[in-house]
N, C-alpha and C positions, 0 to 999 in steps of 0.2 A: 189386605191387600198383600200382596203379594212382591217378594224382590224381585229386580227384572233380569230375567234370562235364570231360572229356577228349570230342572228338569220336569221328569213325572211325577219319577219318584219324594224330591224335596218336598213338589206340592202335595204329596197326600201325606206324609210328614207332618206339613205345615197346615195341612186338615184339622190333622188328626189334634192338634192343638191347641186351632184358634180361637172354640169355641171356650176353654180357658184364661187362655189368655183376653181374651176379650174381658171377660168378669174382673179381671186381678183392676182393667184401668178405668174399670167406671165410677162416676161419681167422686170425682178427687176429691170434691170437699169430704172427710169423715167426720169434722167433731172439734172443741176446742179441749185442751185441757190447759191449765191455768199458766199463766206466758209467752204460752205457741199454740199453732193453728194445724192439725195433720194434716197430710192429704194420703188419699188410695196410692198404693203402688202405683208405676207407672209402668213396671218391667215390661217389654217388648222381648218376645225371642225369634231372633228368623235366621236364616241361614245362609253361609255367604255365599253368592254367586258363582266363585272361585273356586272354593276351596267344598263347600259345603260343609263346613266349620260353622256349629253353634254358637250364636254371637245373642251376648245379654244388651240390651237396649235401656240405661236404667232412669231415664228421664226422658219425655215425650219431647218431640222433636218439631213443634208446635210455637217452645220458647224455645230463650238461650239459657244454657246450664252448662258453670267452670270452676275447672277443681284450681284451689287456691297455685300458687308460686309450689313448682318442683322442688326445690330448698326447704319448703316448711312441711309441717308436720300435720298432717288433715287426713289420715284413718290407724283407728286404733290398732291398739298391737294384737289384736285377738283378729284382726277386721272382719268383725264385725259389726261397725260403719266408719262413713266416712262422712265431712264435713267439703261441703260446697254453696257456688251461690248459682240466684237464680231471677228469673225478671217476668216468669209464671204470673204474678198478682198486678204484673207495671213497676213494678221500678226494682233494682236490684238489693234480692235479702241475700242474706244467710239462712240454709238449710242443712240437716240430720239428715242422712238415711242411713234407715235400716236397713245393711244389704241380704238380711234374711227374707224378712217381708214386702223391702220393696218401700216402705212407707217413708217420708220424709213429713219433719216436724217443722215450722219454720222456727227459725231463730231469736230474729233482730228488727226494727225496724229501723233501719237507715235513713240515714239525707241522701249520702255519698257514701256508701263501701266502695272502699279498694279491697275487690278481689283477692289480690293478692297475698293480702297483710293473714286472708283468715286463717289462725290458726292454732292445732286443740295444742291446750295446755299437760305436761307432761304426766299429769296424775288421771288426767281424762275425766277430768270431771268441769270443768270447765274451758273457754277457750277466749281467742283475744283477735282481736281488729281492730282498724282505719276504719273510722269514719268520717270521712272529711282531713284534719291538721286533726281528730282527737282519736287518741290509744283509749280503745274499749275493751272491759273484761265483763264476762257472764258465765255463769254457773248454768248448768242444764237443769238445774234443780226447779229454779223461782225463773232465770230467766233475767234477773235482777241485772241492769247496766251498770256498768258504773268507770266513771271516768277517770284512769288514771295517769295521763299528760293529753299534755294539749300542746300544737306547733308555737313558738313563742312570737309575736307581729313582727313581718320584717325578713323573716326565714320560709323557706321549701323545702318540706322535705322529699326524700330522695328516693328514690326506687331501692325495694327491697324491706325484711322487718325480718329481726330471729327470737328465736328465744331460748334460755336456756335450758341444759337436762333436765336441772332441780327445778324449772318454772319460777328463775327469780326475778328474775332479770329479762329485761326486752334492750334491742339496741337495734337502731335507728341513725340514720345520716339524714343531715340537715343541712341545706346552700344559702350563703348568702354574697351575691356577686359571683365575686370569682376564687369565693373557697367554701370550705366544707366542713365540719365538727362530728364526727359520732359519736352519739349520746347512749349511756349507759341508763333504761329506765328500772330501779325496781316494782315488780309489781304488787307488792303488798305494800308499799311503805309509803309509795307515790312519789318516791324522789328520785332526780337526776342527777346524771354531773356530767363532765364533758368529761371524755377518753382520748379524741384523737384529736389536733385540729391541723388543716392543710391547706395551702392551697392548690385549683385543682377542683376536681369534682370528683365526688368519695360515690357510692354506690354500694349497695348488695351485699351487707352487711348478714354476717352467719356466727354464733358465738362455737367456736372452734370445740370440740366432742371429747367433752371428762379432760380439759384441758382448761389452762386458765388465762385464753386468747381469744385475738378475733378475729374473724378473717374481715376484708373488705376490696371492693377495686376504687381503685385510682387511677384520671383520667387527667392526667399533668398537663 
């Protein structure tokens, strides 16, 4: 199918690409690897109707796909892969997309994935996310999930989650009644301590880059 309002020259260029593009997206389920399912590329190229610039769509529009929160880290340093979430299999799950091949790999079997918290760990060998009230980590090799922390009964996790540059700590906010506290979780030792308590609603915590500090929002 052609995008609307594409001129004759653009249509010709599109037609020349069409056969190769269609082969690229056939048979989405390619096979199984230990710990994950691989999906063939769904990449589509088309021309912007207004500018005729080439646009590359990485996922199929027949289901919903989401990038994590913009303050998190979800693209590798080299730009060769990224993390995203999608409901392509019926429930919202995390995926790793190889930018060059366009292939996606299913990473999680979450019950209640918080798509905004999906975060690449600094060494790029693993990632973390919140599944409901549980903070989880896993490595890309075997995708073995590990629960690092769970929100205590009576508390509600607020929006936002951050990871330190060295990958040792995660920061999050929890709310109860009219108060909030900022929690620092050691991602390797599974320990936690309260850093700040305040009246009002805190949210959006991030670790200040290359400094021993945490930034957050407070609505008093």
